[in-house]
A tleap script that builds the chain and sets N, CA, C and O, in Angstrom:
source leaprc.protein.ff14SB
mol = sequence {
  NMET GLY GLN LEU PHE ALA ASN ASN VAL ALA
  THR VAL LEU SER SER ASN ILE THR ASN THR
  GLN THR THR ILE THR VAL ASN SER THR ALA
  ARG PHE PRO GLU VAL GLY GLY VAL ASN ASP
  TRP PHE TYR LEU THR ILE THR ASN THR GLY
  ALA GLU SER ASN TRP GLU ILE VAL LYS VAL
  THR ALA TRP SER GLY THR SER VAL ASN ILE
  VAL ARG GLY GLN GLN GLY THR THR ALA ALA
  SER TRP ILE ALA GLY SER LYS VAL GLU LEU
  ARG THR VAL ALA GLY ASP CLEU
}
set mol.1.N position { -15.572 -13.745 -20.261 }
set mol.1.CA position { -16.565 -14.162 -19.285 }
set mol.1.C position { -16.982 -12.987 -18.408 }
set mol.1.O position { -18.179 -12.814 -18.175 }
set mol.2.N position { -16.050 -12.168 -17.908 }
set mol.2.CA position { -16.411 -11.019 -17.086 }
set mol.2.C position { -16.245 -11.263 -15.607 }
set mol.2.O position { -15.326 -11.962 -15.179 }
set mol.3.N position { -17.151 -10.674 -14.814 }
set mol.3.CA position { -17.040 -10.768 -13.372 }
set mol.3.C position { -17.334 -12.183 -12.888 }
set mol.3.O position { -18.278 -12.830 -13.342 }
set mol.4.N position { -16.506 -12.649 -11.959 }
set mol.4.CA position { -16.606 -13.993 -11.400 }
set mol.4.C position { -17.075 -13.914 -9.951 }
set mol.4.O position { -16.852 -12.912 -9.271 }
set mol.5.N position { -17.725 -14.975 -9.487 }
set mol.5.CA position { -18.235 -15.035 -8.124 }
set mol.5.C position { -17.915 -16.389 -7.499 }
set mol.5.O position { -17.679 -17.367 -8.210 }
set mol.6.N position { -17.908 -16.442 -6.185 }
set mol.6.CA position { -17.770 -17.689 -5.438 }
set mol.6.C position { -18.373 -17.455 -4.052 }
set mol.6.O position { -18.416 -16.323 -3.572 }
set mol.7.N position { -18.828 -18.509 -3.425 }
set mol.7.CA position { -19.427 -18.406 -2.103 }
set mol.7.C position { -18.399 -18.577 -1.001 }
set mol.7.O position { -17.506 -19.420 -1.091 }
set mol.8.N position { -18.534 -17.768 0.040 }
set mol.8.CA position { -17.813 -17.950 1.304 }
set mol.8.C position { -16.301 -18.024 1.147 }
set mol.8.O position { -15.661 -18.916 1.704 }
set mol.9.N position { -15.733 -17.102 0.401 }
set mol.9.CA position { -14.281 -17.048 0.221 }
set mol.9.C position { -13.698 -16.050 1.211 }
set mol.9.O position { -14.070 -14.877 1.210 }
set mol.10.N position { -12.786 -16.518 2.052 }
set mol.10.CA position { -12.152 -15.645 3.031 }
set mol.10.C position { -10.727 -16.099 3.275 }
set mol.10.O position { -10.440 -17.295 3.322 }
set mol.11.N position { -9.839 -15.131 3.430 }
set mol.11.CA position { -8.449 -15.394 3.746 }
set mol.11.C position { -7.923 -14.160 4.477 }
set mol.11.O position { -8.708 -13.290 4.855 }
set mol.12.N position { -6.622 -14.071 4.680 }
set mol.12.CA position { -6.009 -12.893 5.303 }
set mol.12.C position { -4.741 -12.528 4.548 }
set mol.12.O position { -4.162 -13.354 3.842 }
set mol.13.N position { -4.318 -11.279 4.706 }
set mol.13.CA position { -3.047 -10.850 4.123 }
set mol.13.C position { -1.894 -11.562 4.826 }
set mol.13.O position { -1.898 -11.702 6.049 }
set mol.14.N position { -0.918 -12.007 4.059 }
set mol.14.CA position { 0.251 -12.667 4.628 }
set mol.14.C position { 1.297 -11.672 5.106 }
set mol.14.O position { 2.105 -11.981 5.982 }
set mol.15.N position { 1.278 -10.465 4.522 }
set mol.15.CA position { 2.262 -9.441 4.885 }
set mol.15.C position { 1.628 -8.063 4.751 }
set mol.15.O position { 0.594 -7.900 4.102 }
set mol.16.N position { 2.262 -7.078 5.372 }
set mol.16.CA position { 1.786 -5.701 5.268 }
set mol.16.C position { 1.820 -5.251 3.812 }
set mol.16.O position { 2.643 -5.723 3.028 }
set mol.17.N position { 0.912 -4.328 3.453 }
set mol.17.CA position { 0.944 -3.732 2.121 }
set mol.17.C position { 0.812 -2.216 2.252 }
set mol.17.O position { 0.207 -1.706 3.195 }
set mol.18.N position { 1.391 -1.512 1.285 }
set mol.18.CA position { 1.256 -0.062 1.223 }
set mol.18.C position { 0.043 0.284 0.382 }
set mol.18.O position { -0.581 -0.594 -0.214 }
set mol.19.N position { -0.286 1.565 0.336 }
set mol.19.CA position { -1.445 1.987 -0.443 }
set mol.19.C position { -1.175 2.043 -1.944 }
set mol.19.O position { -2.075 2.373 -2.717 }
set mol.20.N position { 0.048 1.725 -2.368 }
set mol.20.CA position { 0.365 1.761 -3.799 }
set mol.20.C position { 0.646 0.386 -4.395 }
set mol.20.O position { 0.779 0.257 -5.612 }
set mol.21.N position { 0.735 -0.630 -3.564 }
set mol.21.CA position { 1.030 -1.973 -4.078 }
set mol.21.C position { -0.108 -2.495 -4.936 }
set mol.21.O position { -1.280 -2.310 -4.610 }
set mol.22.N position { 0.245 -3.152 -6.039 }
set mol.22.CA position { -0.765 -3.743 -6.917 }
set mol.22.C position { -0.657 -5.264 -6.946 }
set mol.22.O position { -1.372 -5.923 -7.700 }
set mol.23.N position { 0.227 -5.817 -6.137 }
set mol.23.CA position { 0.301 -7.258 -5.928 }
set mol.23.C position { 0.319 -7.495 -4.424 }
set mol.23.O position { 1.111 -6.889 -3.702 }
set mol.24.N position { -0.558 -8.382 -3.956 }
set mol.24.CA position { -0.602 -8.710 -2.536 }
set mol.24.C position { -0.398 -10.212 -2.378 }
set mol.24.O position { -0.571 -10.981 -3.324 }
set mol.25.N position { -0.028 -10.612 -1.170 }
set mol.25.CA position { 0.115 -12.033 -0.860 }
set mol.25.C position { -0.871 -12.368 0.253 }
set mol.25.O position { -0.939 -11.682 1.273 }
set mol.26.N position { -1.633 -13.436 0.034 }
set mol.26.CA position { -2.625 -13.880 1.004 }
set mol.26.C position { -2.261 -15.281 1.497 }
set mol.26.O position { -1.446 -15.969 0.882 }
set mol.27.N position { -2.861 -15.692 2.596 }
set mol.27.CA position { -2.560 -17.015 3.152 }
set mol.27.C position { -3.044 -18.150 2.269 }
set mol.27.O position { -2.407 -19.202 2.207 }
set mol.28.N position { -4.184 -17.947 1.570 }
set mol.28.CA position { -4.733 -19.013 0.749 }
set mol.28.C position { -5.588 -18.438 -0.377 }
set mol.28.O position { -6.282 -17.437 -0.198 }
set mol.29.N position { -5.527 -19.078 -1.521 }
set mol.29.CA position { -6.415 -18.746 -2.644 }
set mol.29.C position { -7.256 -19.970 -3.006 }
set mol.29.O position { -7.764 -20.078 -4.122 }
set mol.30.N position { -7.393 -20.875 -2.064 }
set mol.30.CA position { -7.992 -22.184 -2.318 }
set mol.30.C position { -9.360 -22.124 -2.978 }
set mol.30.O position { -9.670 -22.983 -3.803 }
set mol.31.N position { -10.187 -21.145 -2.647 }
set mol.31.CA position { -11.538 -21.109 -3.216 }
set mol.31.C position { -11.771 -19.894 -4.101 }
set mol.31.O position { -12.911 -19.584 -4.449 }
set mol.32.N position { -10.688 -19.201 -4.470 }
set mol.32.CA position { -10.827 -18.065 -5.379 }
set mol.32.C position { -11.354 -18.550 -6.726 }
set mol.32.O position { -11.021 -19.656 -7.151 }
set mol.33.N position { -12.171 -17.740 -7.405 }
set mol.33.CA position { -12.589 -18.102 -8.763 }
set mol.33.C position { -11.375 -18.158 -9.693 }
set mol.33.O position { -10.413 -17.412 -9.504 }
set mol.34.N position { -11.416 -19.021 -10.675 }
set mol.34.CA position { -10.326 -19.154 -11.643 }
set mol.34.C position { -10.417 -18.032 -12.667 }
set mol.34.O position { -11.375 -17.967 -13.437 }
set mol.35.N position { -9.425 -17.154 -12.678 }
set mol.35.CA position { -9.369 -16.062 -13.641 }
set mol.35.C position { -8.692 -16.617 -14.892 }
set mol.35.O position { -7.466 -16.696 -14.972 }
set mol.36.N position { -9.526 -17.002 -15.871 }
set mol.36.CA position { -8.995 -17.705 -17.032 }
set mol.36.C position { -8.784 -16.860 -18.265 }
set mol.36.O position { -7.998 -17.233 -19.137 }
set mol.37.N position { -9.461 -15.737 -18.363 }
set mol.37.CA position { -9.357 -14.925 -19.560 }
set mol.37.C position { -8.962 -13.502 -19.238 }
set mol.37.O position { -8.963 -13.089 -18.079 }
set mol.38.N position { -8.625 -12.756 -20.276 }
set mol.38.CA position { -8.198 -11.365 -20.122 }
set mol.38.C position { -9.287 -10.522 -19.465 }
set mol.38.O position { -8.981 -9.596 -18.714 }
set mol.39.N position { -10.529 -10.825 -19.735 }
set mol.39.CA position { -11.634 -10.033 -19.201 }
set mol.39.C position { -12.245 -10.606 -17.934 }
set mol.39.O position { -13.274 -10.107 -17.479 }
set mol.40.N position { -11.645 -11.639 -17.349 }
set mol.40.CA position { -12.144 -12.219 -16.102 }
set mol.40.C position { -11.610 -11.431 -14.914 }
set mol.40.O position { -10.458 -10.996 -14.916 }
set mol.41.N position { -12.452 -11.247 -13.900 }
set mol.41.CA position { -12.047 -10.533 -12.692 }
set mol.41.C position { -13.085 -10.770 -11.597 }
set mol.41.O position { -14.186 -11.256 -11.855 }
set mol.42.N position { -12.705 -10.411 -10.362 }
set mol.42.CA position { -13.653 -10.421 -9.249 }
set mol.42.C position { -13.203 -9.412 -8.207 }
set mol.42.O position { -12.039 -9.013 -8.171 }
set mol.43.N position { -14.138 -9.004 -7.363 }
set mol.43.CA position { -13.837 -8.051 -6.297 }
set mol.43.C position { -13.506 -8.775 -4.999 }
set mol.43.O position { -14.086 -9.814 -4.685 }
set mol.44.N position { -12.567 -8.211 -4.257 }
set mol.44.CA position { -12.294 -8.618 -2.880 }
set mol.44.C position { -12.433 -7.391 -1.999 }
set mol.44.O position { -12.163 -6.272 -2.434 }
set mol.45.N position { -12.849 -7.601 -0.773 }
set mol.45.CA position { -12.883 -6.533 0.221 }
set mol.45.C position { -11.781 -6.796 1.233 }
set mol.45.O position { -11.675 -7.895 1.778 }
set mol.46.N position { -10.961 -5.783 1.480 }
set mol.46.CA position { -9.935 -5.851 2.523 }
set mol.46.C position { -10.443 -5.009 3.681 }
set mol.46.O position { -10.899 -3.883 3.481 }
set mol.47.N position { -10.367 -5.549 4.889 }
set mol.47.CA position { -10.830 -4.821 6.065 }
set mol.47.C position { -9.986 -5.214 7.277 }
set mol.47.O position { -9.290 -6.229 7.270 }
set mol.48.N position { -10.069 -4.383 8.315 }
set mol.48.CA position { -9.320 -4.671 9.534 }
set mol.48.C position { -9.963 -5.826 10.298 }
set mol.48.O position { -11.131 -6.154 10.085 }
set mol.49.N position { -9.199 -6.425 11.173 }
set mol.49.CA position { -9.721 -7.519 11.998 }
set mol.49.C position { -10.547 -6.935 13.135 }
set mol.49.O position { -10.498 -5.734 13.402 }
set mol.50.N position { -11.297 -7.789 13.793 }
set mol.50.CA position { -12.133 -7.330 14.900 }
set mol.50.C position { -13.335 -6.566 14.381 }
set mol.50.O position { -13.910 -6.920 13.352 }
set mol.51.N position { -13.711 -5.518 15.097 }
set mol.51.CA position { -14.852 -4.682 14.681 }
set mol.51.C position { -14.425 -3.876 13.454 }
set mol.51.O position { -13.608 -2.963 13.561 }
set mol.52.N position { -14.972 -4.212 12.307 }
set mol.52.CA position { -14.559 -3.572 11.062 }
set mol.52.C position { -14.869 -2.077 11.090 }
set mol.52.O position { -15.976 -1.669 11.440 }
set mol.53.N position { -13.877 -1.266 10.716 }
set mol.53.CA position { -14.087 0.181 10.685 }
set mol.53.C position { -13.530 0.819 9.416 }
set mol.53.O position { -13.817 1.982 9.129 }
set mol.54.N position { -12.739 0.072 8.658 }
set mol.54.CA position { -12.177 0.559 7.399 }
set mol.54.C position { -12.304 -0.548 6.364 }
set mol.54.O position { -12.187 -1.730 6.686 }
set mol.55.N position { -12.546 -0.148 5.103 }
set mol.55.CA position { -12.701 -1.111 4.029 }
set mol.55.C position { -12.058 -0.578 2.765 }
set mol.55.O position { -12.014 0.630 2.533 }
set mol.56.N position { -11.562 -1.490 1.957 }
set mol.56.CA position { -11.130 -1.170 0.605 }
set mol.56.C position { -11.594 -2.301 -0.305 }
set mol.56.O position { -11.383 -3.477 -0.010 }
set mol.57.N position { -12.221 -1.934 -1.399 }
set mol.57.CA position { -12.606 -2.922 -2.406 }
set mol.57.C position { -11.556 -2.892 -3.501 }
set mol.57.O position { -11.203 -1.830 -4.014 }
set mol.58.N position { -11.056 -4.079 -3.856 }
set mol.58.CA position { -10.051 -4.199 -4.912 }
set mol.58.C position { -10.568 -5.133 -5.992 }
set mol.58.O position { -11.388 -6.014 -5.730 }
set mol.59.N position { -10.085 -4.933 -7.190 }
set mol.59.CA position { -10.462 -5.769 -8.330 }
set mol.59.C position { -9.306 -6.719 -8.619 }
set mol.59.O position { -8.186 -6.281 -8.879 }
set mol.60.N position { -9.582 -8.016 -8.573 }
set mol.60.CA position { -8.560 -9.033 -8.846 }
set mol.60.C position { -8.565 -9.336 -10.338 }
set mol.60.O position { -9.591 -9.714 -10.906 }
set mol.61.N position { -7.400 -9.165 -10.966 }
set mol.61.CA position { -7.277 -9.405 -12.404 }
set mol.61.C position { -6.503 -10.680 -12.720 }
set mol.61.O position { -6.582 -11.198 -13.834 }
set mol.62.N position { -5.757 -11.184 -11.743 }
set mol.62.CA position { -4.994 -12.428 -11.920 }
set mol.62.C position { -4.486 -12.870 -10.554 }
set mol.62.O position { -4.345 -12.065 -9.633 }
set mol.63.N position { -4.216 -14.165 -10.445 }
set mol.63.CA position { -3.552 -14.690 -9.251 }
set mol.63.C position { -2.821 -15.968 -9.599 }
set mol.63.O position { -3.217 -16.717 -10.492 }
set mol.64.N position { -1.743 -16.197 -8.868 }
set mol.64.CA position { -0.947 -17.403 -9.043 }
set mol.64.C position { -0.407 -17.787 -7.677 }
set mol.64.O position { 0.225 -16.976 -7.001 }
set mol.65.N position { -0.653 -19.010 -7.278 }
set mol.65.CA position { -0.266 -19.405 -5.919 }
set mol.65.C position { -1.020 -18.531 -4.932 }
set mol.65.O position { -2.250 -18.489 -4.951 }
set mol.66.N position { -0.294 -17.838 -4.074 }
set mol.66.CA position { -0.933 -16.932 -3.120 }
set mol.66.C position { -0.646 -15.464 -3.453 }
set mol.66.O position { -0.912 -14.578 -2.641 }
set mol.67.N position { -0.110 -15.214 -4.630 }
set mol.67.CA position { 0.156 -13.860 -5.108 }
set mol.67.C position { -1.022 -13.382 -5.959 }
set mol.67.O position { -1.436 -14.066 -6.895 }
set mol.68.N position { -1.562 -12.202 -5.627 }
set mol.68.CA position { -2.794 -11.717 -6.240 }
set mol.68.C position { -2.557 -10.329 -6.841 }
set mol.68.O position { -2.110 -9.417 -6.145 }
set mol.69.N position { -2.858 -10.170 -8.135 }
set mol.69.CA position { -2.755 -8.868 -8.805 }
set mol.69.C position { -4.067 -8.127 -8.638 }
set mol.69.O position { -5.134 -8.674 -8.915 }
set mol.70.N position { -3.992 -6.875 -8.184 }
set mol.70.CA position { -5.201 -6.117 -7.892 }
set mol.70.C position { -5.156 -4.715 -8.483 }
set mol.70.O position { -4.089 -4.161 -8.748 }
set mol.71.N position { -6.355 -4.156 -8.681 }
set mol.71.CA position { -6.541 -2.743 -8.993 }
set mol.71.C position { -7.155 -2.140 -7.734 }
set mol.71.O position { -8.199 -2.596 -7.268 }
set mol.72.N position { -6.513 -1.122 -7.188 }
set mol.72.CA position { -6.867 -0.582 -5.873 }
set mol.72.C position { -8.058 0.367 -5.912 }
set mol.72.O position { -8.412 0.893 -6.967 }
set mol.73.N position { -8.674 0.582 -4.745 }
set mol.73.CA position { -9.668 1.614 -4.519 }
set mol.73.C position { -10.872 1.576 -5.438 }
set mol.73.O position { -11.199 2.583 -6.066 }
set mol.74.N position { -11.531 0.449 -5.528 }
set mol.74.CA position { -12.691 0.296 -6.395 }
set mol.74.C position { -13.979 0.723 -5.693 }
set mol.74.O position { -14.052 0.746 -4.464 }
set mol.75.N position { -14.982 1.057 -6.485 }
set mol.75.CA position { -16.333 1.372 -6.004 }
set mol.75.C position { -16.350 2.434 -4.911 }
set mol.75.O position { -17.040 2.295 -3.901 }
set mol.76.N position { -15.590 3.482 -5.125 }
set mol.76.CA position { -15.603 4.616 -4.208 }
set mol.76.C position { -14.766 4.456 -2.960 }
set mol.76.O position { -14.777 5.333 -2.096 }
set mol.77.N position { -14.034 3.349 -2.841 }
set mol.77.CA position { -13.144 3.189 -1.690 }
set mol.77.C position { -11.778 3.767 -2.032 }
set mol.77.O position { -11.482 4.031 -3.197 }
set mol.78.N position { -10.959 3.959 -1.027 }
set mol.78.CA position { -9.636 4.559 -1.195 }
set mol.78.C position { -8.564 3.531 -0.891 }
set mol.78.O position { -8.661 2.785 0.084 }
set mol.79.N position { -7.535 3.497 -1.736 }
set mol.79.CA position { -6.396 2.610 -1.476 }
set mol.79.C position { -5.776 2.967 -0.132 }
set mol.79.O position { -5.531 4.138 0.158 }
set mol.80.N position { -5.528 1.958 0.677 }
set mol.80.CA position { -4.998 2.171 2.028 }
set mol.80.C position { -3.854 1.200 2.286 }
set mol.80.O position { -3.671 0.227 1.554 }
set mol.81.N position { -3.096 1.472 3.325 }
set mol.81.CA position { -2.090 0.530 3.804 }
set mol.81.C position { -2.784 -0.440 4.751 }
set mol.81.O position { -3.641 -0.037 5.538 }
set mol.82.N position { -2.416 -1.722 4.679 }
set mol.82.CA position { -3.028 -2.749 5.515 }
set mol.82.C position { -1.941 -3.601 6.149 }
set mol.82.O position { -0.876 -3.801 5.565 }
set mol.83.N position { -2.218 -4.099 7.348 }
set mol.83.CA position { -1.239 -4.930 8.050 }
set mol.83.C position { -1.513 -6.413 7.796 }
set mol.83.O position { -2.631 -6.805 7.461 }
set mol.84.N position { -0.478 -7.220 7.962 }
set mol.84.CA position { -0.627 -8.674 7.866 }
set mol.84.C position { -1.725 -9.121 8.818 }
set mol.84.O position { -1.828 -8.631 9.942 }
set mol.85.N position { -2.544 -10.056 8.354 }
set mol.85.CA position { -3.648 -10.552 9.161 }
set mol.85.C position { -4.960 -9.850 8.868 }
set mol.85.O position { -6.009 -10.287 9.342 }
set mol.86.N position { -4.924 -8.756 8.088 }
set mol.86.CA position { -6.177 -8.084 7.704 }
set mol.86.C position { -7.030 -9.049 6.896 }
set mol.86.O position { -6.511 -9.857 6.126 }
set mol.87.N position { -8.340 -8.958 7.078 }
set mol.87.CA position { -9.258 -9.855 6.382 }
set mol.87.C position { -9.340 -9.505 4.900 }
set mol.87.O position { -9.345 -8.332 4.525 }
set mol.88.N position { -9.403 -10.542 4.064 }
set mol.88.CA position { -9.568 -10.404 2.618 }
set mol.88.C position { -10.693 -11.361 2.235 }
set mol.88.O position { -10.552 -12.577 2.361 }
set mol.89.N position { -11.809 -10.804 1.766 }
set mol.89.CA position { -12.984 -11.636 1.523 }
set mol.89.C position { -13.664 -11.274 0.208 }
set mol.89.O position { -13.694 -10.110 -0.192 }
set mol.90.N position { -14.203 -12.282 -0.450 }
set mol.90.CA position { -15.021 -12.069 -1.636 }
set mol.90.C position { -16.444 -11.862 -1.141 }
set mol.90.O position { -17.106 -12.801 -0.700 }
set mol.91.N position { -16.904 -10.615 -1.220 }
set mol.91.CA position { -18.228 -10.238 -0.723 }
set mol.91.C position { -19.049 -9.654 -1.858 }
set mol.91.O position { -18.494 -9.123 -2.820 }
set mol.92.N position { -20.350 -9.746 -1.753 }
set mol.92.CA position { -21.213 -9.025 -2.679 }
set mol.92.C position { -21.154 -7.551 -2.282 }
set mol.92.O position { -21.351 -7.200 -1.119 }
set mol.93.N position { -20.883 -6.700 -3.262 }
set mol.93.CA position { -20.798 -5.253 -3.020 }
set mol.93.C position { -21.817 -4.550 -3.916 }
set mol.93.O position { -22.301 -5.131 -4.887 }
set mol.94.N position { -22.134 -3.314 -3.592 }
set mol.94.CA position { -23.188 -2.583 -4.278 }
set mol.94.C position { -23.019 -2.589 -5.798 }
set mol.94.O position { -24.001 -2.725 -6.527 }
set mol.95.N position { -21.806 -2.445 -6.273 }
set mol.95.CA position { -21.565 -2.411 -7.706 }
set mol.95.C position { -21.902 -3.728 -8.411 }
set mol.95.O position { -22.090 -3.741 -9.628 }
set mol.96.N position { -21.981 -4.823 -7.672 }
set mol.96.CA position { -22.364 -6.109 -8.238 }
set mol.96.C position { -23.848 -6.130 -8.607 }
set mol.96.O position { -24.276 -6.864 -9.498 }
set mol.97.N position { -24.604 -5.321 -7.910 }
set mol.97.CA position { -26.050 -5.350 -8.065 }
set mol.97.C position { -26.490 -4.244 -8.980 }
set mol.97.O position { -27.684 -4.097 -9.241 }
savepdb mol mol.pdb
quit
């Protein structure tokens, strides 16, 4: 199927992550697209709370419960460390267009 989309998906990180982690835990995956096949994926943007000043785009390749498998630093962003409570949102990004 390829890239998946959904409207108005937002959650937060449940715990801190380092810049090398490829599995993250979020508070909810309730409206995440269903990754059903090997080639299914979608992008999430991780950003700080409040006035956003840093961003990382990650590629989601699988999720189960609130555990999410990701590929870091997509679309020219850099893998970073993030604190619990950082915003995690499915947004339209330049590479989608």
